[in-house]
N, CA, C and O atoms as a Maestro MAE file, in Angstrom:
{
 s_m_m2io_version
 :::
 2.0.0
}

f_m_ct {
 s_m_title
 :::
 protein
 m_atom[328] {
  # First column is atom index #
  i_m_mmod_type
  r_m_x_coord
  r_m_y_coord
  r_m_z_coord
  i_m_residue_number
  s_m_chain_name
  s_m_pdb_residue_name
  s_m_pdb_atom_name
  i_m_atomic_number
  :::
  1 25 -18.108 2.345 -17.038 1 A "MET " " N  " 7
  2 3 -17.486 1.777 -15.850 1 A "MET " " CA " 6
  3 2 -16.477 2.640 -15.316 1 A "MET " " C  " 6
  4 15 -15.711 3.204 -16.097 1 A "MET " " O  " 8
  5 25 -16.379 2.820 -14.025 2 A "ALA " " N  " 7
  6 3 -15.408 3.644 -13.355 2 A "ALA " " CA " 6
  7 2 -13.967 2.971 -13.453 2 A "ALA " " C  " 6
  8 15 -13.809 1.759 -13.599 2 A "ALA " " O  " 8
  9 25 -12.998 3.844 -13.360 3 A "ARG " " N  " 7
  10 3 -11.617 3.315 -13.396 3 A "ARG " " CA " 6
  11 2 -11.322 2.575 -12.151 3 A "ARG " " C  " 6
  12 15 -11.741 2.956 -11.058 3 A "ARG " " O  " 8
  13 25 -10.571 1.471 -12.326 4 A "LYS " " N  " 7
  14 3 -10.200 0.666 -11.185 4 A "LYS " " CA " 6
  15 2 -9.223 1.401 -10.286 4 A "LYS " " C  " 6
  16 15 -8.364 2.147 -10.755 4 A "LYS " " O  " 8
  17 25 -9.367 1.178 -8.975 5 A "ILE " " N  " 7
  18 3 -8.372 1.694 -8.021 5 A "ILE " " CA " 6
  19 2 -7.075 0.950 -8.104 5 A "ILE " " C  " 6
  20 15 -7.074 -0.281 -8.125 5 A "ILE " " O  " 8
  21 25 -5.958 1.660 -8.154 6 A "ARG " " N  " 7
  22 3 -4.665 1.018 -8.185 6 A "ARG " " CA " 6
  23 2 -4.155 0.876 -6.744 6 A "ARG " " C  " 6
  24 15 -3.948 1.887 -6.074 6 A "ARG " " O  " 8
  25 25 -3.957 -0.302 -6.275 7 A "ALA " " N  " 7
  26 3 -3.595 -0.545 -4.899 7 A "ALA " " CA " 6
  27 2 -2.263 -1.261 -4.766 7 A "ALA " " C  " 6
  28 15 -1.849 -1.999 -5.660 7 A "ALA " " O  " 8
  29 25 -1.585 -1.031 -3.621 8 A "GLY " " N  " 7
  30 3 -0.336 -1.702 -3.288 8 A "GLY " " CA " 6
  31 2 -0.349 -2.096 -1.839 8 A "GLY " " C  " 6
  32 15 -1.143 -1.574 -1.057 8 A "GLY " " O  " 8
  33 25 0.526 -3.017 -1.465 9 A "VAL " " N  " 7
  34 3 0.642 -3.497 -0.109 9 A "VAL " " CA " 6
  35 2 2.102 -3.397 0.305 9 A "VAL " " C  " 6
  36 15 2.963 -3.953 -0.377 9 A "VAL " " O  " 8
  37 25 2.403 -2.722 1.378 10 A "VAL " " N  " 7
  38 3 3.732 -2.542 1.925 10 A "VAL " " CA " 6
  39 2 3.817 -3.474 3.187 10 A "VAL " " C  " 6
  40 15 3.160 -3.259 4.205 10 A "VAL " " O  " 8
  41 25 4.674 -4.515 3.033 11 A "GLY " " N  " 7
  42 3 4.744 -5.461 4.114 11 A "GLY " " CA " 6
  43 2 3.878 -6.665 3.827 11 A "GLY " " C  " 6
  44 15 2.668 -6.622 4.050 11 A "GLY " " O  " 8
  45 25 4.473 -7.740 3.335 12 A "VAL " " N  " 7
  46 3 3.694 -8.932 2.882 12 A "VAL " " CA " 6
  47 2 4.052 -10.159 3.766 12 A "VAL " " C  " 6
  48 15 4.232 -11.264 3.255 12 A "VAL " " O  " 8
  49 25 4.143 -9.957 5.006 13 A "GLY " " N  " 7
  50 3 4.261 -11.069 5.989 13 A "GLY " " CA " 6
  51 2 2.919 -11.693 6.225 13 A "GLY " " C  " 6
  52 15 2.073 -11.681 5.331 13 A "GLY " " O  " 8
  53 25 2.691 -12.241 7.398 14 A "HIS " " N  " 7
  54 3 1.475 -12.920 7.683 14 A "HIS " " CA " 6
  55 2 0.238 -12.081 7.433 14 A "HIS " " C  " 6
  56 15 -0.627 -12.500 6.664 14 A "HIS " " O  " 8
  57 25 0.118 -10.934 8.038 15 A "PHE " " N  " 7
  58 3 -1.116 -10.140 7.798 15 A "PHE " " CA " 6
  59 2 -1.125 -9.459 6.458 15 A "PHE " " C  " 6
  60 15 -2.191 -9.288 5.866 15 A "PHE " " O  " 8
  61 25 0.012 -9.068 5.963 16 A "GLY " " N  " 7
  62 3 0.073 -8.455 4.605 16 A "GLY " " CA " 6
  63 2 -0.471 -9.309 3.484 16 A "GLY " " C  " 6
  64 15 -1.059 -8.823 2.518 16 A "GLY " " O  " 8
  65 25 -0.253 -10.596 3.648 17 A "ARG " " N  " 7
  66 3 -0.779 -11.545 2.647 17 A "ARG " " CA " 6
  67 2 -2.315 -11.545 2.556 17 A "ARG " " C  " 6
  68 15 -2.888 -11.806 1.498 17 A "ARG " " O  " 8
  69 25 -2.951 -11.252 3.668 18 A "HIS " " N  " 7
  70 3 -4.364 -11.116 3.711 18 A "HIS " " CA " 6
  71 2 -4.860 -9.950 2.944 18 A "HIS " " C  " 6
  72 15 -5.855 -10.039 2.224 18 A "HIS " " O  " 8
  73 25 -4.149 -8.812 3.093 19 A "HIS " " N  " 7
  74 3 -4.435 -7.610 2.261 19 A "HIS " " CA " 6
  75 2 -4.209 -7.870 0.832 19 A "HIS " " C  " 6
  76 15 -5.039 -7.486 0.007 19 A "HIS " " O  " 8
  77 25 -3.135 -8.500 0.479 20 A "VAL " " N  " 7
  78 3 -2.868 -8.805 -0.919 20 A "VAL " " CA " 6
  79 2 -4.002 -9.670 -1.502 20 A "VAL " " C  " 6
  80 15 -4.497 -9.382 -2.592 20 A "VAL " " O  " 8
  81 25 -4.397 -10.680 -0.815 21 A "ALA " " N  " 7
  82 3 -5.462 -11.559 -1.302 21 A "ALA " " CA " 6
  83 2 -6.806 -10.761 -1.491 21 A "ALA " " C  " 6
  84 15 -7.514 -10.977 -2.475 21 A "ALA " " O  " 8
  85 25 -7.131 -9.877 -0.574 22 A "LYS " " N  " 7
  86 3 -8.381 -9.074 -0.703 22 A "LYS " " CA " 6
  87 2 -8.278 -8.173 -1.889 22 A "LYS " " C  " 6
  88 15 -9.200 -8.148 -2.705 22 A "LYS " " O  " 8
  89 25 -7.172 -7.401 -2.040 23 A "TYR " " N  " 7
  90 3 -7.042 -6.459 -3.168 23 A "TYR " " CA " 6
  91 2 -7.089 -7.318 -4.513 23 A "TYR " " C  " 6
  92 15 -7.818 -6.974 -5.444 23 A "TYR " " O  " 8
  93 25 -6.319 -8.392 -4.568 24 A "ALA " " N  " 7
  94 3 -6.341 -9.218 -5.811 24 A "ALA " " CA " 6
  95 2 -7.748 -9.791 -6.140 24 A "ALA " " C  " 6
  96 15 -8.020 -10.042 -7.315 24 A "ALA " " O  " 8
  97 25 -8.609 -9.997 -5.201 25 A "SER " " N  " 7
  98 3 -9.884 -10.539 -5.491 25 A "SER " " CA " 6
  99 2 -10.933 -9.505 -5.909 25 A "SER " " C  " 6
  100 15 -11.989 -9.885 -6.416 25 A "SER " " O  " 8
  101 25 -10.678 -8.245 -5.714 26 A "LEU " " N  " 7
  102 3 -11.702 -7.203 -6.027 26 A "LEU " " CA " 6
  103 2 -11.761 -6.901 -7.473 26 A "LEU " " C  " 6
  104 15 -10.714 -6.735 -8.099 26 A "LEU " " O  " 8
  105 25 -12.905 -6.819 -8.040 27 A "ASP " " N  " 7
  106 3 -13.132 -6.450 -9.452 27 A "ASP " " CA " 6
  107 2 -12.860 -4.943 -9.655 27 A "ASP " " C  " 6
  108 15 -12.543 -4.510 -10.762 27 A "ASP " " O  " 8
  109 25 -12.982 -4.199 -8.635 28 A "THR " " N  " 7
  110 3 -12.884 -2.722 -8.718 28 A "THR " " CA " 6
  111 2 -11.430 -2.252 -8.458 28 A "THR " " C  " 6
  112 15 -11.174 -1.053 -8.343 28 A "THR " " O  " 8
  113 25 -10.487 -3.212 -8.368 29 A "CYS " " N  " 7
  114 3 -9.135 -2.825 -7.929 29 A "CYS " " CA " 6
  115 2 -8.162 -3.595 -8.745 29 A "CYS " " C  " 6
  116 15 -8.400 -4.727 -9.164 29 A "CYS " " O  " 8
  117 25 -7.049 -2.940 -8.960 30 A "THR " " N  " 7
  118 3 -5.868 -3.609 -9.611 30 A "THR " " CA " 6
  119 2 -4.736 -3.575 -8.652 30 A "THR " " C  " 6
  120 15 -4.293 -2.491 -8.271 30 A "THR " " O  " 8
  121 25 -4.248 -4.692 -8.244 31 A "LEU " " N  " 7
  122 3 -3.097 -4.767 -7.347 31 A "LEU " " CA " 6
  123 2 -1.830 -4.446 -8.195 31 A "LEU " " C  " 6
  124 15 -1.362 -5.254 -8.997 31 A "LEU " " O  " 8
  125 25 -1.309 -3.210 -7.961 32 A "THR " " N  " 7
  126 3 -0.220 -2.729 -8.811 32 A "THR " " CA " 6
  127 2 1.129 -3.348 -8.440 32 A "THR " " C  " 6
  128 15 1.941 -3.653 -9.314 32 A "THR " " O  " 8
  129 25 1.368 -3.537 -7.099 33 A "ALA " " N  " 7
  130 3 2.629 -4.069 -6.622 33 A "ALA " " CA " 6
  131 2 2.565 -4.377 -5.150 33 A "ALA " " C  " 6
  132 15 1.724 -3.870 -4.407 33 A "ALA " " O  " 8
  133 25 3.515 -5.254 -4.747 34 A "VAL " " N  " 7
  134 3 3.723 -5.462 -3.267 34 A "VAL " " CA " 6
  135 2 5.165 -5.116 -3.003 34 A "VAL " " C  " 6
  136 15 6.069 -5.330 -3.811 34 A "VAL " " O  " 8
  137 25 5.315 -4.572 -1.831 35 A "ALA " " N  " 7
  138 3 6.647 -4.162 -1.316 35 A "ALA " " CA " 6
  139 2 6.987 -4.845 -0.034 35 A "ALA " " C  " 6
  140 15 6.144 -4.969 0.854 35 A "ALA " " O  " 8
  141 25 8.216 -5.293 0.077 36 A "ASP " " N  " 7
  142 3 8.734 -5.872 1.326 36 A "ASP " " CA " 6
  143 2 10.263 -5.787 1.331 36 A "ASP " " C  " 6
  144 15 10.907 -5.965 0.298 36 A "ASP " " O  " 8
  145 25 10.819 -5.518 2.483 37 A "ILE " " N  " 7
  146 3 12.294 -5.465 2.496 37 A "ILE " " CA " 6
  147 2 12.946 -6.829 2.252 37 A "ILE " " C  " 6
  148 15 14.113 -6.900 1.865 37 A "ILE " " O  " 8
  149 25 12.232 -7.856 2.468 38 A "ASP " " N  " 7
  150 3 12.662 -9.213 2.170 38 A "ASP " " CA " 6
  151 2 12.355 -9.478 0.691 38 A "ASP " " C  " 6
  152 15 11.204 -9.764 0.361 38 A "ASP " " O  " 8
  153 25 13.350 -9.391 -0.220 39 A "ALA " " N  " 7
  154 3 13.110 -9.478 -1.623 39 A "ALA " " CA " 6
  155 2 12.502 -10.854 -2.014 39 A "ALA " " C  " 6
  156 15 11.608 -10.927 -2.857 39 A "ALA " " O  " 8
  157 25 12.980 -11.877 -1.419 40 A "ALA " " N  " 7
  158 3 12.471 -13.190 -1.729 40 A "ALA " " CA " 6
  159 2 10.931 -13.355 -1.369 40 A "ALA " " C  " 6
  160 15 10.136 -13.940 -2.105 40 A "ALA " " O  " 8
  161 25 10.630 -12.819 -0.248 41 A "ARG " " N  " 7
  162 3 9.190 -12.858 0.204 41 A "ARG " " CA " 6
  163 2 8.302 -12.010 -0.749 41 A "ARG " " C  " 6
  164 15 7.217 -12.439 -1.143 41 A "ARG " " O  " 8
  165 25 8.767 -10.851 -1.091 42 A "ALA " " N  " 7
  166 3 8.065 -9.994 -2.020 42 A "ALA " " CA " 6
  167 2 7.872 -10.649 -3.351 42 A "ALA " " C  " 6
  168 15 6.792 -10.597 -3.939 42 A "ALA " " O  " 8
  169 25 8.933 -11.271 -3.827 43 A "ALA " " N  " 7
  170 3 8.860 -11.983 -5.143 43 A "ALA " " CA " 6
  171 2 7.884 -13.096 -5.132 43 A "ALA " " C  " 6
  172 15 7.111 -13.265 -6.074 43 A "ALA " " O  " 8
  173 25 7.903 -13.872 -4.067 44 A "GLN " " N  " 7
  174 3 7.004 -15.039 -3.944 44 A "GLN " " CA " 6
  175 2 5.562 -14.591 -3.916 44 A "GLN " " C  " 6
  176 15 4.751 -15.124 -4.673 44 A "GLN " " O  " 8
  177 25 5.202 -13.623 -3.067 45 A "VAL " " N  " 7
  178 3 3.829 -13.126 -2.953 45 A "VAL " " CA " 6
  179 2 3.388 -12.516 -4.288 45 A "VAL " " C  " 6
  180 15 2.269 -12.760 -4.740 45 A "VAL " " O  " 8
  181 25 4.276 -11.712 -4.928 46 A "ALA " " N  " 7
  182 3 3.928 -11.119 -6.204 46 A "ALA " " CA " 6
  183 2 3.615 -12.155 -7.216 46 A "ALA " " C  " 6
  184 15 2.642 -12.013 -7.956 46 A "ALA " " O  " 8
  185 25 4.411 -13.214 -7.288 47 A "ALA " " N  " 7
  186 3 4.232 -14.274 -8.287 47 A "ALA " " CA " 6
  187 2 2.863 -15.023 -8.012 47 A "ALA " " C  " 6
  188 15 2.175 -15.434 -8.946 47 A "ALA " " O  " 8
  189 25 2.525 -15.170 -6.767 48 A "GLU " " N  " 7
  190 3 1.285 -15.869 -6.408 48 A "GLU " " CA " 6
  191 2 0.055 -15.085 -6.862 48 A "GLU " " C  " 6
  192 15 -0.993 -15.674 -7.128 48 A "GLU " " O  " 8
  193 25 0.181 -13.731 -6.955 49 A "CYS " " N  " 7
  194 3 -1.088 -12.989 -7.332 49 A "CYS " " CA " 6
  195 2 -0.916 -12.195 -8.601 49 A "CYS " " C  " 6
  196 15 -1.733 -11.328 -8.914 49 A "CYS " " O  " 8
  197 25 0.174 -12.491 -9.357 50 A "GLY " " N  " 7
  198 3 0.394 -11.894 -10.717 50 A "GLY " " CA " 6
  199 2 0.617 -10.432 -10.715 50 A "GLY " " C  " 6
  200 15 0.082 -9.721 -11.565 50 A "GLY " " O  " 8
  201 25 1.432 -9.931 -9.738 51 A "THR " " N  " 7
  202 3 1.790 -8.541 -9.745 51 A "THR " " CA " 6
  203 2 3.327 -8.382 -9.672 51 A "THR " " C  " 6
  204 15 4.062 -9.361 -9.799 51 A "THR " " O  " 8
  205 25 3.797 -7.146 -9.467 52 A "ARG " " N  " 7
  206 3 5.229 -7.000 -9.344 52 A "ARG " " CA " 6
  207 2 5.692 -6.788 -7.945 52 A "ARG " " C  " 6
  208 15 4.932 -6.331 -7.092 52 A "ARG " " O  " 8
  209 25 6.919 -7.112 -7.699 53 A "ALA " " N  " 7
  210 3 7.525 -7.025 -6.375 53 A "ALA " " CA " 6
  211 2 8.547 -5.913 -6.356 53 A "ALA " " C  " 6
  212 15 9.310 -5.742 -7.307 53 A "ALA " " O  " 8
  213 25 8.564 -5.124 -5.225 54 A "VAL " " N  " 7
  214 3 9.604 -4.132 -5.024 54 A "VAL " " CA " 6
  215 2 10.110 -4.276 -3.570 54 A "VAL " " C  " 6
  216 15 9.413 -4.809 -2.707 54 A "VAL " " O  " 8
  217 25 11.313 -3.796 -3.332 55 A "THR " " N  " 7
  218 3 11.822 -3.833 -1.967 55 A "THR " " CA " 6
  219 2 11.822 -2.499 -1.334 55 A "THR " " C  " 6
  220 15 12.065 -2.409 -0.131 55 A "THR " " O  " 8
  221 25 11.566 -1.447 -2.059 56 A "ASP " " N  " 7
  222 3 11.456 -0.095 -1.530 56 A "ASP " " CA " 6
  223 2 10.098 0.501 -1.771 56 A "ASP " " C  " 6
  224 15 9.701 0.729 -2.914 56 A "ASP " " O  " 8
  225 25 9.369 0.761 -0.674 57 A "HIS " " N  " 7
  226 3 7.992 1.244 -0.786 57 A "HIS " " CA " 6
  227 2 7.896 2.519 -1.633 57 A "HIS " " C  " 6
  228 15 6.839 2.778 -2.208 57 A "HIS " " O  " 8
  229 25 8.956 3.318 -1.728 58 A "ARG " " N  " 7
  230 3 8.911 4.508 -2.490 58 A "ARG " " CA " 6
  231 2 8.730 4.315 -3.995 58 A "ARG " " C  " 6
  232 15 8.410 5.239 -4.742 58 A "ARG " " O  " 8
  233 25 8.952 3.073 -4.392 59 A "ALA " " N  " 7
  234 3 8.733 2.686 -5.819 59 A "ALA " " CA " 6
  235 2 7.225 2.778 -6.213 59 A "ALA " " C  " 6
  236 15 6.859 2.837 -7.387 59 A "ALA " " O  " 8
  237 25 6.391 2.786 -5.157 60 A "LEU " " N  " 7
  238 3 4.942 2.815 -5.427 60 A "LEU " " CA " 6
  239 2 4.403 4.223 -5.611 60 A "LEU " " C  " 6
  240 15 3.254 4.404 -6.014 60 A "LEU " " O  " 8
  241 25 5.253 5.248 -5.309 61 A "PHE " " N  " 7
  242 3 4.801 6.645 -5.379 61 A "PHE " " CA " 6
  243 2 4.323 6.934 -6.848 61 A "PHE " " C  " 6
  244 15 5.015 6.613 -7.814 61 A "PHE " " O  " 8
  245 25 3.180 7.518 -6.960 62 A "GLY " " N  " 7
  246 3 2.670 7.822 -8.251 62 A "GLY " " CA " 6
  247 2 2.045 6.699 -9.030 62 A "GLY " " C  " 6
  248 15 1.465 6.934 -10.090 62 A "GLY " " O  " 8
  249 25 2.148 5.462 -8.529 63 A "GLU " " N  " 7
  250 3 1.635 4.320 -9.223 63 A "GLU " " CA " 6
  251 2 0.419 3.731 -8.541 63 A "GLU " " C  " 6
  252 15 -0.203 2.811 -9.071 63 A "GLU " " O  " 8
  253 25 0.055 4.271 -7.316 64 A "VAL " " N  " 7
  254 3 -1.082 3.637 -6.638 64 A "VAL " " CA " 6
  255 2 -2.004 4.776 -6.175 64 A "VAL " " C  " 6
  256 15 -1.570 5.916 -6.012 64 A "VAL " " O  " 8
  257 25 -3.290 4.438 -5.969 65 A "ASP " " N  " 7
  258 3 -4.270 5.317 -5.474 65 A "ASP " " CA " 6
  259 2 -4.506 5.015 -3.940 65 A "ASP " " C  " 6
  260 15 -4.938 5.885 -3.183 65 A "ASP " " O  " 8
  261 25 -4.209 3.774 -3.536 66 A "ALA " " N  " 7
  262 3 -4.404 3.402 -2.155 66 A "ALA " " CA " 6
  263 2 -3.277 2.335 -1.856 66 A "ALA " " C  " 6
  264 15 -2.805 1.618 -2.738 66 A "ALA " " O  " 8
  265 25 -2.888 2.295 -0.524 67 A "VAL " " N  " 7
  266 3 -1.935 1.380 -0.136 67 A "VAL " " CA " 6
  267 2 -2.169 1.000 1.344 67 A "VAL " " C  " 6
  268 15 -2.491 1.816 2.207 67 A "VAL " " O  " 8
  269 25 -1.969 -0.355 1.555 68 A "SER " " N  " 7
  270 3 -2.002 -0.882 2.959 68 A "SER " " CA " 6
  271 2 -0.605 -0.939 3.451 68 A "SER " " C  " 6
  272 15 0.245 -1.529 2.784 68 A "SER " " O  " 8
  273 25 -0.313 -0.366 4.572 69 A "VAL " " N  " 7
  274 3 0.966 -0.456 5.247 69 A "VAL " " CA " 6
  275 2 0.766 -1.498 6.395 69 A "VAL " " C  " 6
  276 15 0.115 -1.189 7.392 69 A "VAL " " O  " 8
  277 25 1.302 -2.671 6.255 70 A "VAL " " N  " 7
  278 3 1.044 -3.732 7.195 70 A "VAL " " CA " 6
  279 2 2.364 -4.082 7.901 70 A "VAL " " C  " 6
  280 15 3.294 -4.630 7.309 70 A "VAL " " O  " 8
  281 25 2.394 -3.739 9.186 71 A "VAL " " N  " 7
  282 3 3.571 -3.953 10.015 71 A "VAL " " CA " 6
  283 2 3.385 -5.066 11.041 71 A "VAL " " C  " 6
  284 15 2.247 -5.367 11.399 71 A "VAL " " O  " 8
  285 25 4.399 -5.654 11.502 72 A "PRO " " N  " 7
  286 3 4.297 -6.764 12.475 72 A "PRO " " CA " 6
  287 2 3.701 -6.253 13.743 72 A "PRO " " C  " 6
  288 15 3.908 -5.100 14.120 72 A "PRO " " O  " 8
  289 25 2.953 -7.111 14.413 73 A "THR " " N  " 7
  290 3 2.448 -6.845 15.765 73 A "THR " " CA " 6
  291 2 3.415 -7.561 16.776 73 A "THR " " C  " 6
  292 15 3.707 -8.748 16.628 73 A "THR " " O  " 8
  293 25 3.861 -6.856 17.726 74 A "ARG " " N  " 7
  294 3 4.824 -7.384 18.637 74 A "ARG " " CA " 6
  295 2 4.484 -7.003 20.089 74 A "ARG " " C  " 6
  296 15 5.116 -6.095 20.630 74 A "ARG " " O  " 8
  297 25 3.562 -7.626 20.705 75 A "GLY " " N  " 7
  298 3 3.262 -7.357 22.110 75 A "GLY " " CA " 6
  299 2 3.179 -5.920 22.489 75 A "GLY " " C  " 6
  300 15 3.780 -5.492 23.473 75 A "GLY " " O  " 8
  301 25 2.431 -5.157 21.710 76 A "GLY " " N  " 7
  302 3 2.286 -3.721 21.988 76 A "GLY " " CA " 6
  303 2 1.750 -3.406 23.386 76 A "GLY " " C  " 6
  304 15 1.354 -4.298 24.136 76 A "GLY " " O  " 8
  305 25 1.751 -2.148 23.703 77 A "SER " " N  " 7
  306 3 1.311 -1.738 25.070 77 A "SER " " CA " 6
  307 2 -0.130 -1.262 25.022 77 A "SER " " C  " 6
  308 15 -0.607 -0.654 25.980 77 A "SER " " O  " 8
  309 25 -0.824 -1.523 23.941 78 A "GLY " " N  " 7
  310 3 -2.231 -1.094 23.841 78 A "GLY " " CA " 6
  311 2 -3.189 -1.871 24.751 78 A "GLY " " C  " 6
  312 15 -2.776 -2.796 25.451 78 A "GLY " " O  " 8
  313 25 -4.402 -1.507 24.736 79 A "PRO " " N  " 7
  314 3 -5.382 -2.178 25.627 79 A "PRO " " CA " 6
  315 2 -5.631 -3.651 25.291 79 A "PRO " " C  " 6
  316 15 -5.653 -4.025 24.119 79 A "PRO " " O  " 8
  317 25 -5.803 -4.416 26.233 80 A "ARG " " N  " 7
  318 3 -5.996 -5.897 25.999 80 A "ARG " " CA " 6
  319 2 -7.435 -6.230 26.438 80 A "ARG " " C  " 6
  320 15 -7.972 -5.673 27.396 80 A "ARG " " O  " 8
  321 25 -8.011 -7.148 25.699 81 A "PRO " " N  " 7
  322 3 -9.408 -7.571 26.020 81 A "PRO " " CA " 6
  323 2 -9.453 -8.189 27.384 81 A "PRO " " C  " 6
  324 15 -8.532 -8.889 27.805 81 A "PRO " " O  " 8
  325 25 -10.546 -7.918 28.075 82 A "THR " " N  " 7
  326 3 -10.717 -8.461 29.446 82 A "THR " " CA " 6
  327 2 -11.731 -9.600 29.431 82 A "THR " " C  " 6
  328 15 -12.015 -10.187 30.475 82 A "THR " " O  " 8
  :::
 }
 m_bond[327] {
  # First column is bond index #
  i_m_from
  i_m_to
  i_m_order
  :::
  1 1 2 1
  2 2 3 1
  3 3 4 2
  4 3 5 1
  5 5 6 1
  6 6 7 1
  7 7 8 2
  8 7 9 1
  9 9 10 1
  10 10 11 1
  11 11 12 2
  12 11 13 1
  13 13 14 1
  14 14 15 1
  15 15 16 2
  16 15 17 1
  17 17 18 1
  18 18 19 1
  19 19 20 2
  20 19 21 1
  21 21 22 1
  22 22 23 1
  23 23 24 2
  24 23 25 1
  25 25 26 1
  26 26 27 1
  27 27 28 2
  28 27 29 1
  29 29 30 1
  30 30 31 1
  31 31 32 2
  32 31 33 1
  33 33 34 1
  34 34 35 1
  35 35 36 2
  36 35 37 1
  37 37 38 1
  38 38 39 1
  39 39 40 2
  40 39 41 1
  41 41 42 1
  42 42 43 1
  43 43 44 2
  44 43 45 1
  45 45 46 1
  46 46 47 1
  47 47 48 2
  48 47 49 1
  49 49 50 1
  50 50 51 1
  51 51 52 2
  52 51 53 1
  53 53 54 1
  54 54 55 1
  55 55 56 2
  56 55 57 1
  57 57 58 1
  58 58 59 1
  59 59 60 2
  60 59 61 1
  61 61 62 1
  62 62 63 1
  63 63 64 2
  64 63 65 1
  65 65 66 1
  66 66 67 1
  67 67 68 2
  68 67 69 1
  69 69 70 1
  70 70 71 1
  71 71 72 2
  72 71 73 1
  73 73 74 1
  74 74 75 1
  75 75 76 2
  76 75 77 1
  77 77 78 1
  78 78 79 1
  79 79 80 2
  80 79 81 1
  81 81 82 1
  82 82 83 1
  83 83 84 2
  84 83 85 1
  85 85 86 1
  86 86 87 1
  87 87 88 2
  88 87 89 1
  89 89 90 1
  90 90 91 1
  91 91 92 2
  92 91 93 1
  93 93 94 1
  94 94 95 1
  95 95 96 2
  96 95 97 1
  97 97 98 1
  98 98 99 1
  99 99 100 2
  100 99 101 1
  101 101 102 1
  102 102 103 1
  103 103 104 2
  104 103 105 1
  105 105 106 1
  106 106 107 1
  107 107 108 2
  108 107 109 1
  109 109 110 1
  110 110 111 1
  111 111 112 2
  112 111 113 1
  113 113 114 1
  114 114 115 1
  115 115 116 2
  116 115 117 1
  117 117 118 1
  118 118 119 1
  119 119 120 2
  120 119 121 1
  121 121 122 1
  122 122 123 1
  123 123 124 2
  124 123 125 1
  125 125 126 1
  126 126 127 1
  127 127 128 2
  128 127 129 1
  129 129 130 1
  130 130 131 1
  131 131 132 2
  132 131 133 1
  133 133 134 1
  134 134 135 1
  135 135 136 2
  136 135 137 1
  137 137 138 1
  138 138 139 1
  139 139 140 2
  140 139 141 1
  141 141 142 1
  142 142 143 1
  143 143 144 2
  144 143 145 1
  145 145 146 1
  146 146 147 1
  147 147 148 2
  148 147 149 1
  149 149 150 1
  150 150 151 1
  151 151 152 2
  152 151 153 1
  153 153 154 1
  154 154 155 1
  155 155 156 2
  156 155 157 1
  157 157 158 1
  158 158 159 1
  159 159 160 2
  160 159 161 1
  161 161 162 1
  162 162 163 1
  163 163 164 2
  164 163 165 1
  165 165 166 1
  166 166 167 1
  167 167 168 2
  168 167 169 1
  169 169 170 1
  170 170 171 1
  171 171 172 2
  172 171 173 1
  173 173 174 1
  174 174 175 1
  175 175 176 2
  176 175 177 1
  177 177 178 1
  178 178 179 1
  179 179 180 2
  180 179 181 1
  181 181 182 1
  182 182 183 1
  183 183 184 2
  184 183 185 1
  185 185 186 1
  186 186 187 1
  187 187 188 2
  188 187 189 1
  189 189 190 1
  190 190 191 1
  191 191 192 2
  192 191 193 1
  193 193 194 1
  194 194 195 1
  195 195 196 2
  196 195 197 1
  197 197 198 1
  198 198 199 1
  199 199 200 2
  200 199 201 1
  201 201 202 1
  202 202 203 1
  203 203 204 2
  204 203 205 1
  205 205 206 1
  206 206 207 1
  207 207 208 2
  208 207 209 1
  209 209 210 1
  210 210 211 1
  211 211 212 2
  212 211 213 1
  213 213 214 1
  214 214 215 1
  215 215 216 2
  216 215 217 1
  217 217 218 1
  218 218 219 1
  219 219 220 2
  220 219 221 1
  221 221 222 1
  222 222 223 1
  223 223 224 2
  224 223 225 1
  225 225 226 1
  226 226 227 1
  227 227 228 2
  228 227 229 1
  229 229 230 1
  230 230 231 1
  231 231 232 2
  232 231 233 1
  233 233 234 1
  234 234 235 1
  235 235 236 2
  236 235 237 1
  237 237 238 1
  238 238 239 1
  239 239 240 2
  240 239 241 1
  241 241 242 1
  242 242 243 1
  243 243 244 2
  244 243 245 1
  245 245 246 1
  246 246 247 1
  247 247 248 2
  248 247 249 1
  249 249 250 1
  250 250 251 1
  251 251 252 2
  252 251 253 1
  253 253 254 1
  254 254 255 1
  255 255 256 2
  256 255 257 1
  257 257 258 1
  258 258 259 1
  259 259 260 2
  260 259 261 1
  261 261 262 1
  262 262 263 1
  263 263 264 2
  264 263 265 1
  265 265 266 1
  266 266 267 1
  267 267 268 2
  268 267 269 1
  269 269 270 1
  270 270 271 1
  271 271 272 2
  272 271 273 1
  273 273 274 1
  274 274 275 1
  275 275 276 2
  276 275 277 1
  277 277 278 1
  278 278 279 1
  279 279 280 2
  280 279 281 1
  281 281 282 1
  282 282 283 1
  283 283 284 2
  284 283 285 1
  285 285 286 1
  286 286 287 1
  287 287 288 2
  288 287 289 1
  289 289 290 1
  290 290 291 1
  291 291 292 2
  292 291 293 1
  293 293 294 1
  294 294 295 1
  295 295 296 2
  296 295 297 1
  297 297 298 1
  298 298 299 1
  299 299 300 2
  300 299 301 1
  301 301 302 1
  302 302 303 1
  303 303 304 2
  304 303 305 1
  305 305 306 1
  306 306 307 1
  307 307 308 2
  308 307 309 1
  309 309 310 1
  310 310 311 1
  311 311 312 2
  312 311 313 1
  313 313 314 1
  314 314 315 1
  315 315 316 2
  316 315 317 1
  317 317 318 1
  318 318 319 1
  319 319 320 2
  320 319 321 1
  321 321 322 1
  322 322 323 1
  323 323 324 2
  324 323 325 1
  325 325 326 1
  326 326 327 1
  327 327 328 2
  :::
 }
}
């Protein structure tokens, strides 16, 4: 069997929680940690999925093979559906 991918999620707000849930559900992946500048939110999400919480994304360096960086969406200037 191939080695599991070590994944992390940076930003565990509304959309980040979806990434966390997907990584946590994959048999081919180990969710190594979640990172968020809100320590309480990071701790809560980490506890829910059995991983560790960090507040500095740099703590993931060397510990993950893949990472989702999930940032808030705030009325961007991109194209809008017509």
